[in-house]
C-alpha positions as CSV (number, residue, x, y, z in Angstrom):
1,M,-0.6,15.0,7.0
2,S,-1.7,15.0,10.6
3,Q,-4.6,13.1,12.2
4,A,-5.3,12.3,15.9
5,G,-1.8,13.5,16.9
6,V,0.0,11.4,14.3
7,T,2.2,13.0,11.7
8,L,2.9,11.2,8.5
9,E,5.6,12.3,6.0
10,F,6.2,10.5,2.8
11,N,7.3,11.1,-0.8
12,I,4.5,10.6,-3.3
13,R,7.1,8.9,-5.6
14,D,7.3,6.1,-3.0
15,M,3.5,5.4,-3.3
16,Y,2.0,2.8,-5.6
17,P,-1.6,2.4,-6.7
18,V,-3.2,-1.1,-6.7
19,L,-2.0,-2.0,-10.2
20,G,1.5,-0.8,-9.5
21,A,1.6,-2.7,-6.2
22,A,0.4,-5.8,-7.9
23,Q,3.1,-5.5,-10.6
24,Y,5.8,-4.7,-8.0
25,L,4.9,-7.8,-6.0
26,G,4.2,-10.1,-9.0
27,K,0.6,-10.7,-7.8
28,S,-2.8,-10.0,-9.3
29,R,-4.9,-6.9,-8.4
30,Q,-7.5,-9.3,-6.9
31,T,-4.8,-10.6,-4.5
32,I,-4.0,-7.0,-3.5
33,W,-7.7,-6.2,-2.9
34,R,-8.0,-9.4,-0.8
35,W,-5.0,-8.5,1.3
36,C,-6.5,-5.0,1.9
37,K,-9.8,-6.5,3.0
38,S,-8.1,-9.0,5.4
39,G,-5.7,-6.4,6.8
40,Q,-2.6,-8.2,5.5
41,I,-1.3,-5.1,3.8
42,H,-1.4,-1.5,5.0
43,Y,-2.5,1.2,2.6
44,F,-3.4,4.9,2.4
45,Q,-6.7,6.0,0.9
46,F,-6.9,9.3,-1.0
47,G,-10.0,10.3,-2.9
48,G,-11.4,6.7,-3.0
49,H,-8.1,5.2,-4.3
50,K,-5.8,3.0,-2.3
51,F,-2.0,3.6,-2.4
52,F,0.8,1.5,-0.9
53,H,4.1,2.8,0.4
54,Q,7.2,1.1,-1.0
55,S,8.4,0.1,2.4
56,E,5.1,-1.8,3.0
57,L,5.5,-3.6,-0.4
58,D,9.1,-4.4,0.6
59,R,7.9,-5.9,3.9
60,I,5.4,-8.1,2.0
61,K,8.2,-9.3,-0.3
62,R,10.5,-10.1,2.6
63,E,7.8,-12.0,4.5
64,G,7.0,-14.0,1.4
């Protein structure tokens, strides 16, 4: 995927939808939505759905 001179490469198996991210982090879906809105967590949006890369979820876990 390339946009504005930035190339992104990722494996779809490393992507989590909102519910999967919530389960992975032990948080509610509402918390994930709130973090998206506030910019605390980075996500990709495809077809109106948000997805989170595992490395981003691991960052959130490390930072507590």
